[in-house]
C-alpha positions as CSV (number, residue, x, y, z in Angstrom):
1,X,17.3,-24.4,13.5
2,X,19.8,-22.8,10.5
3,X,16.4,-23.5,7.9
4,X,14.7,-21.8,11.1
5,X,17.0,-18.6,11.3
6,X,17.1,-18.5,7.7
7,X,13.2,-18.9,6.3
8,X,12.4,-16.5,9.5
9,X,14.7,-14.0,7.6
10,X,13.5,-14.5,4.5
11,X,9.9,-14.0,5.6
12,X,11.2,-10.6,7.2
13,X,13.0,-9.4,4.1
14,X,10.0,-10.7,1.6
15,X,8.6,-8.2,4.0
16,X,10.7,-4.6,4.6
17,X,10.5,-5.3,0.0
18,X,6.8,-5.1,-0.5
19,X,6.3,-2.6,2.8
20,X,8.7,-0.1,1.0
21,X,7.6,-0.4,-3.0
22,X,3.1,-0.4,-1.9
23,X,0.5,1.1,-0.2
24,X,-2.0,-1.4,1.2
25,X,-4.9,0.8,0.1
26,X,-7.8,-0.5,2.5
27,X,-11.7,-0.4,0.5
28,X,-15.2,-0.6,2.4
29,X,-15.3,-4.1,0.8
30,X,-12.3,-5.2,-0.6
31,X,-8.5,-4.5,-0.2
32,X,-5.8,-2.9,-3.8
33,X,-2.2,-2.8,-4.5
34,X,-0.7,0.6,-6.3
35,X,3.0,0.1,-6.6
36,X,4.9,3.3,-5.4
37,X,6.8,5.4,-6.9
38,X,10.3,6.2,-4.6
39,X,10.6,3.4,-1.7
40,X,9.9,4.4,1.9
41,X,7.5,3.2,4.7
42,X,5.1,7.0,4.6
43,X,1.9,5.7,3.7
44,X,2.6,1.5,3.4
45,X,-1.4,1.4,4.6
46,X,-3.8,3.4,3.4
47,X,-7.8,3.0,5.6
48,X,-9.8,4.6,2.7
49,X,-13.0,3.0,4.2
50,X,-16.3,5.9,3.8
51,X,-15.5,9.6,4.2
52,X,-11.4,9.1,3.8
53,X,-11.7,8.3,0.2
54,X,-11.2,12.7,-1.2
55,X,-8.6,13.3,2.2
56,X,-6.1,11.2,-0.2
57,X,-6.1,13.0,-2.5
58,X,-3.9,15.4,-0.9
59,X,-1.2,13.3,-0.1
60,X,0.6,13.9,-2.7
61,X,2.4,10.1,-3.3
62,X,-0.5,8.4,-3.5
63,X,-1.5,11.3,-6.3
64,X,1.7,9.8,-8.2
65,X,0.7,6.0,-7.7
66,X,-2.4,6.9,-9.0
67,X,-5.3,7.1,-6.7
68,X,-6.7,9.2,-8.5
69,X,-7.3,6.5,-11.0
70,X,-7.8,3.8,-8.7
71,X,-10.5,5.4,-7.3
72,X,-12.4,6.4,-10.0
73,X,-12.8,3.3,-10.9
74,X,-14.1,2.0,-7.4
75,X,-16.8,4.5,-7.7
76,X,-18.5,3.0,-11.2
């Protein structure tokens, strides 16, 4: 029983760490990960399908993390 509680706790801690430190960006056919510049839950999941890509450049946290470079790379 202790093992199960430990495993669940470690899984939750790992997921929280990932959510605080990475943006998960969904494009039409793939997912990309960008490292956040600040530890926050803001914009953990970002939908970049269709015309939503262009609205993402209005978010300073995503621009700082390298969203412009990622969009340029994706369009090529």
